[in-house]
C-alpha positions as CSV (number, residue, x, y, z in Angstrom):
1,X,93.8,178.5,51.3
2,X,93.6,175.3,49.1
3,X,92.8,174.7,45.7
4,X,91.2,172.3,43.1
5,X,92.6,172.5,39.8
6,X,91.4,171.0,36.6
7,X,87.5,169.9,36.9
8,X,87.3,168.1,34.0
9,X,83.7,168.7,32.3
10,X,83.1,165.5,30.1
11,X,79.4,166.3,29.3
12,X,80.1,168.1,26.3
13,X,82.8,165.7,25.2
14,X,85.6,168.5,26.2
15,X,87.8,169.6,29.2
16,X,87.4,172.7,30.7
17,X,90.4,174.2,33.2
18,X,88.2,175.1,36.3
19,X,89.7,176.2,39.6
20,X,87.8,176.5,42.8
21,X,89.4,178.0,46.2
22,X,88.8,176.9,49.3
23,X,89.7,179.3,52.7
24,X,88.5,177.1,55.3
25,X,90.9,174.0,54.4
26,X,88.2,172.4,51.8
27,X,85.2,172.6,54.0
28,X,83.4,174.9,51.8
29,X,84.5,175.7,48.0
30,X,84.2,179.2,46.3
31,X,82.8,179.6,42.9
32,X,83.7,178.2,39.4
33,X,86.9,180.2,38.1
34,X,88.1,179.6,34.4
35,X,91.9,180.9,33.8
36,X,91.5,180.3,30.0
37,X,87.9,181.2,29.7
38,X,85.2,178.6,29.2
39,X,87.2,177.1,26.3
40,X,88.2,173.4,25.8
41,X,91.5,172.6,26.4
42,X,94.2,169.9,27.5
43,X,93.4,167.7,30.4
44,X,96.5,168.5,32.2
45,X,96.0,171.5,34.4
46,X,98.2,172.2,37.3
47,X,98.5,175.2,39.9
48,X,100.9,175.9,42.5
49,X,100.6,179.0,45.1
50,X,103.3,181.9,45.9
51,X,103.8,184.1,48.0
52,X,101.1,186.8,48.8
53,X,98.8,184.2,48.1
54,X,99.5,184.5,44.4
55,X,97.8,181.6,42.4
56,X,99.5,180.3,39.4
57,X,97.8,178.0,36.5
58,X,99.8,176.2,34.1
59,X,98.1,174.3,31.0
60,X,98.7,173.2,27.6
61,X,96.2,175.2,25.1
62,X,95.7,174.9,21.6
63,X,97.8,176.3,19.0
64,X,97.9,175.8,15.7
65,X,99.7,172.8,14.6
66,X,99.5,171.2,18.6
67,X,99.4,172.5,21.7
68,X,101.7,175.1,23.5
69,X,102.2,175.8,27.4
70,X,100.0,178.4,29.0
71,X,100.7,180.6,32.4
72,X,98.3,182.7,34.1
73,X,97.9,183.7,37.5
74,X,95.6,185.5,39.8
75,X,96.1,187.9,42.9
76,X,92.5,187.4,44.3
77,X,91.9,183.8,44.9
78,X,90.9,183.2,41.6
79,X,88.3,186.0,40.7
80,X,90.4,187.7,38.1
81,X,93.2,186.0,36.0
82,X,96.3,187.4,34.0
83,X,96.6,187.4,30.3
84,X,97.6,184.1,29.4
85,X,101.4,183.6,28.6
86,X,101.7,181.6,26.1
87,X,105.4,180.4,25.3
88,X,106.8,180.3,21.8
89,X,110.4,178.1,22.9
90,X,109.3,174.8,21.5
91,X,107.0,173.6,19.0
92,X,103.6,172.6,19.5
93,X,103.2,168.8,20.0
94,X,100.3,166.6,21.2
95,X,100.9,167.1,24.8
96,X,102.7,169.0,27.4
97,X,101.8,166.7,30.8
98,X,103.6,169.9,33.0
99,X,104.6,170.7,36.4
100,X,104.6,173.8,38.0
101,X,106.1,175.1,40.9
102,X,106.7,178.4,42.8
103,X,110.2,179.4,45.1
104,X,108.1,179.8,48.4
105,X,111.9,179.8,50.5
106,X,111.9,183.5,52.4
107,X,116.0,183.2,51.6
108,X,116.3,182.3,48.4
109,X,117.6,184.6,45.7
110,X,114.7,183.8,43.7
111,X,112.4,183.9,46.0
112,X,108.5,184.1,44.2
113,X,109.9,182.5,41.0
114,X,107.6,180.3,39.2
115,X,109.2,177.2,37.2
116,X,107.2,175.2,34.8
117,X,108.3,171.9,33.4
118,X,106.8,170.2,30.2
119,X,107.4,168.0,27.8
120,X,107.5,168.3,23.7
121,X,109.4,166.8,20.4
122,X,112.3,168.3,19.6
123,X,113.4,165.1,17.4
124,X,112.6,161.4,16.7
125,X,115.0,160.5,19.5
126,X,112.1,161.6,22.0
127,X,110.6,164.3,24.1
128,X,112.4,166.7,25.5
129,X,112.5,168.2,28.9
130,X,112.0,172.1,28.1
131,X,111.8,174.3,31.6
132,X,110.5,177.8,31.8
133,X,110.6,180.5,34.7
134,X,109.7,183.8,35.3
135,X,109.7,186.2,38.3
136,X,106.6,188.4,37.0
137,X,105.0,186.5,34.9
138,X,105.2,188.5,31.7
139,X,108.7,187.5,31.2
140,X,109.8,184.4,30.5
141,X,113.2,182.5,29.9
142,X,113.5,178.9,28.8
143,X,116.3,176.0,29.0
144,X,116.4,172.3,27.8
145,X,117.7,169.4,29.9
146,X,119.8,167.4,27.8
147,X,119.1,163.8,26.2
148,X,121.3,160.9,28.8
149,X,121.3,158.2,26.3
150,X,122.7,154.8,26.6
151,X,124.9,153.1,24.3
152,X,123.2,151.3,21.6
153,X,119.7,152.7,22.8
154,X,119.8,156.2,21.0
155,X,115.8,156.4,22.0
156,X,114.7,157.8,25.0
157,X,111.1,158.4,26.2
158,X,110.3,160.6,28.9
159,X,107.9,161.8,30.9
160,X,105.9,162.2,34.2
161,X,107.9,165.5,35.0
162,X,107.9,167.1,38.3
163,X,109.8,170.1,39.5
164,X,110.7,171.8,42.9
165,X,112.5,174.4,44.4
166,X,115.1,174.6,46.6
167,X,116.3,177.0,49.3
168,X,119.6,178.2,47.4
169,X,117.4,179.4,44.6
170,X,117.8,176.8,42.5
171,X,115.3,173.9,41.3
172,X,114.9,170.4,41.0
173,X,113.5,168.9,37.7
174,X,113.1,164.9,38.1
175,X,111.7,162.7,35.3
176,X,110.8,159.1,34.2
177,X,113.0,158.0,31.4
178,X,113.3,154.5,29.3
179,X,116.3,154.1,27.3
180,X,115.3,152.0,23.7
181,X,116.7,150.7,20.9
182,X,113.4,151.7,18.6
183,X,110.6,154.3,19.2
184,X,108.1,156.1,16.8
185,X,106.7,159.2,17.9
186,X,103.0,158.2,16.2
187,X,102.7,155.6,18.8
188,X,104.4,157.4,21.6
189,X,103.7,155.0,24.6
190,X,105.1,152.0,23.3
191,X,108.8,151.1,24.7
192,X,108.5,147.8,22.9
193,X,109.5,144.4,24.7
194,X,112.1,143.7,27.0
195,X,114.7,143.3,24.6
196,X,114.6,146.9,22.9
197,X,114.7,148.4,26.6
198,X,118.1,149.3,27.9
199,X,116.5,150.4,31.6
200,X,113.6,152.2,33.1
201,X,114.2,154.6,35.9
202,X,114.1,158.3,37.1
203,X,116.6,161.5,36.2
204,X,117.0,164.5,38.2
205,X,118.7,167.8,36.9
206,X,119.8,170.6,38.7
207,X,118.3,174.0,37.2
208,X,119.7,177.5,37.8
209,X,118.0,181.0,37.5
210,X,119.2,184.5,37.7
211,X,116.6,186.2,36.4
212,X,117.7,186.7,32.6
213,X,119.5,183.4,32.1
214,X,118.2,179.7,32.8
215,X,120.2,176.6,32.7
216,X,120.2,173.3,33.7
217,X,122.7,170.6,34.5
218,X,123.5,167.3,33.0
219,X,121.1,164.8,34.5
220,X,121.8,162.0,36.7
221,X,120.2,158.7,37.0
222,X,118.4,158.2,40.2
223,X,116.9,155.2,40.6
224,X,115.6,151.9,38.1
225,X,112.4,150.6,38.3
226,X,110.9,147.5,36.9
227,X,107.8,148.3,34.9
228,X,106.8,151.3,32.8
229,X,103.2,151.8,34.5
230,X,105.5,153.8,37.0
231,X,106.3,156.8,34.7
232,X,102.5,158.3,35.2
233,X,103.1,159.4,38.9
234,X,106.1,159.9,41.1
235,X,106.7,162.5,44.0
236,X,109.6,165.0,43.9
237,X,110.1,167.1,47.1
238,X,113.1,169.4,48.7
239,X,113.7,169.4,52.4
240,X,114.7,172.6,54.7
241,X,118.5,171.8,53.9
242,X,118.2,171.9,50.4
243,X,118.4,167.9,49.5
244,X,116.0,166.3,47.2
245,X,113.5,163.8,47.9
246,X,111.9,161.5,44.9
247,X,108.9,158.8,45.5
248,X,108.5,156.4,42.5
249,X,107.0,153.1,42.1
250,X,108.8,149.5,41.5
251,X,108.8,146.4,42.2
252,X,105.3,145.9,43.4
253,X,105.5,148.6,46.3
254,X,106.7,152.4,46.4
255,X,109.8,153.5,47.2
256,X,111.3,157.2,48.8
257,X,114.8,158.3,49.2
258,X,116.9,161.4,49.3
259,X,118.7,161.8,46.3
260,X,122.0,161.4,48.3
261,X,121.1,158.9,50.8
262,X,119.2,155.6,51.5
263,X,116.0,154.4,50.0
264,X,112.9,153.2,52.0
265,X,110.5,150.6,50.1
266,X,107.0,150.3,51.2
267,X,104.7,147.4,50.7
268,X,101.4,146.1,51.7
269,X,101.5,141.9,51.8
270,X,99.6,140.7,49.5
271,X,99.1,143.8,47.1
272,X,100.0,145.8,44.6
273,X,101.1,149.3,45.5
274,X,101.3,152.6,43.0
275,X,101.3,156.2,42.1
276,X,103.1,157.3,45.2
277,X,102.8,161.3,46.2
278,X,105.4,163.0,48.6
279,X,105.4,165.9,50.6
280,X,108.0,167.5,53.4
281,X,107.9,169.9,56.1
282,X,110.6,170.5,58.3
283,X,111.6,167.1,59.6
284,X,108.0,165.4,59.0
285,X,108.2,163.6,55.3
286,X,104.5,162.0,53.9
287,X,104.1,159.4,51.9
288,X,100.2,158.7,50.3
289,X,99.9,155.8,47.5
290,X,97.2,153.1,46.2
291,X,97.4,149.8,46.6
292,X,95.4,147.1,45.0
293,X,94.5,143.6,47.1
294,X,93.9,140.3,45.6
295,X,89.7,141.2,45.2
296,X,90.9,143.7,42.6
297,X,90.0,146.7,45.2
298,X,92.3,149.6,45.5
299,X,92.8,151.4,48.8
300,X,94.6,154.3,49.8
301,X,97.4,154.6,52.4
302,X,99.8,156.9,53.9
303,X,103.0,156.4,55.9
304,X,104.7,159.5,58.1
305,X,108.6,160.2,58.9
306,X,109.1,162.1,62.3
307,X,112.7,161.9,61.8
308,X,113.8,163.3,58.4
309,X,113.0,159.9,56.9
310,X,115.5,157.7,59.1
311,X,112.4,155.9,60.2
312,X,108.7,155.6,59.1
313,X,105.4,154.8,60.8
314,X,103.6,151.2,59.0
315,X,101.1,152.1,56.7
316,X,97.8,153.2,57.8
317,X,94.7,153.5,55.4
318,X,93.6,157.3,54.5
319,X,89.9,156.0,54.5
320,X,88.6,153.0,55.2
321,X,86.7,152.6,51.9
322,X,87.8,151.0,48.7
323,X,86.9,151.0,45.2
324,X,87.0,148.6,41.9
325,X,88.8,150.3,39.0
326,X,86.1,149.7,36.7
327,X,86.3,151.9,33.8
328,X,88.9,154.2,35.6
329,X,91.7,152.1,35.3
330,X,94.3,151.9,38.5
331,X,97.8,152.9,36.9
332,X,96.2,155.8,34.2
333,X,93.0,157.0,35.2
334,X,91.4,158.7,38.0
335,X,94.3,160.9,40.1
336,X,96.9,161.2,37.2
337,X,98.0,164.2,38.8
338,X,97.5,163.5,42.5
339,X,99.7,165.8,44.8
340,X,99.9,166.1,48.6
341,X,101.3,169.4,50.5
342,X,101.5,171.1,54.1
343,X,99.4,174.0,54.8
344,X,98.7,175.2,58.5
345,X,100.4,172.1,60.3
346,X,97.7,170.0,58.5
347,X,98.7,167.9,55.2
348,X,96.2,167.9,52.4
349,X,96.0,164.8,50.1
350,X,94.6,165.2,47.0
351,X,93.9,161.6,45.4
352,X,91.9,159.8,42.8
353,X,89.1,157.6,44.1
354,X,86.2,155.8,42.0
355,X,84.0,155.0,44.6
356,X,81.4,157.2,43.3
357,X,82.3,157.6,39.7
358,X,85.8,159.3,38.4
359,X,86.1,161.5,41.4
360,X,88.6,163.1,43.1
361,X,89.1,163.4,47.0
362,X,91.0,165.7,49.2
363,X,92.5,164.4,52.5
364,X,93.2,166.0,55.7
365,X,96.1,164.3,57.8
366,X,97.6,165.9,61.1
367,X,100.7,164.9,62.2
């Protein structure tokens, strides 16, 4: 089964997190389900499948003083949902922008564990990287990824968190970080001129869970990027050997690399590439992204590796239809939380596409 989360209902001026489940690869979809009822909530709902077809949902929900991370689950394909857990580990802020994953590795000591990463504001030096974990959805533990700042750049803007479980029972969390001389949470998206920025790029930390305690190693700098737009979409995946891979946007293109190996860059001649998604199954690696041509038309591409990332096929179009960014900006608009995953030998790639308004499309790619 596959699922389409967070259908945004803006007809009433609000977002109602909604889930529809397909049991035939996306050909037909079931009735709408509302994990948090029909309340207006944040715009960043996320889902993940776990063992036994348990469907997990995460969302930032309204609480006194802002929003807080909430998680619920369904064991009947979305018909009914558990009482949502609302965390009190961190103080409310304006957003959580969460990422969720489940340990689906059968041999893992944490098989079935759900992990959630989200942002919050611990102090005026920048957003925190909070991580929660649970084996049953009722009992949760929490940890923080420490701040890795540069000398002379005490402030750090961190966002775009991704989390992925590994077969040894650990999990990787990645995030965009810019090291800044100054920053103001009242204008959180402002990173200032080049003179204010020490570096832009992505960090990764390893998370450990033993059922009763969660901890995170200090983060490591993985790769630098050349512009702040890269913060909005990246891909994190773990292969069968437990090695983490990251896909990011930089230098007018996208690149993918194993954290302990070489990186491969993709670019379309004459076009600007961005918003990369990543999925891995065995030795097959999928990379999907958008590219804007000289006529300001947006196209959607993908590439595949069949040898564990040693070589990749030339980029191919997902669809022969392009669209104009219009009111949905190419960087931060339709498909802000794009995703790709394997299921039943098929790659399911959910991506934003404004050819018919602000829509999300689901492509099926058979490797």
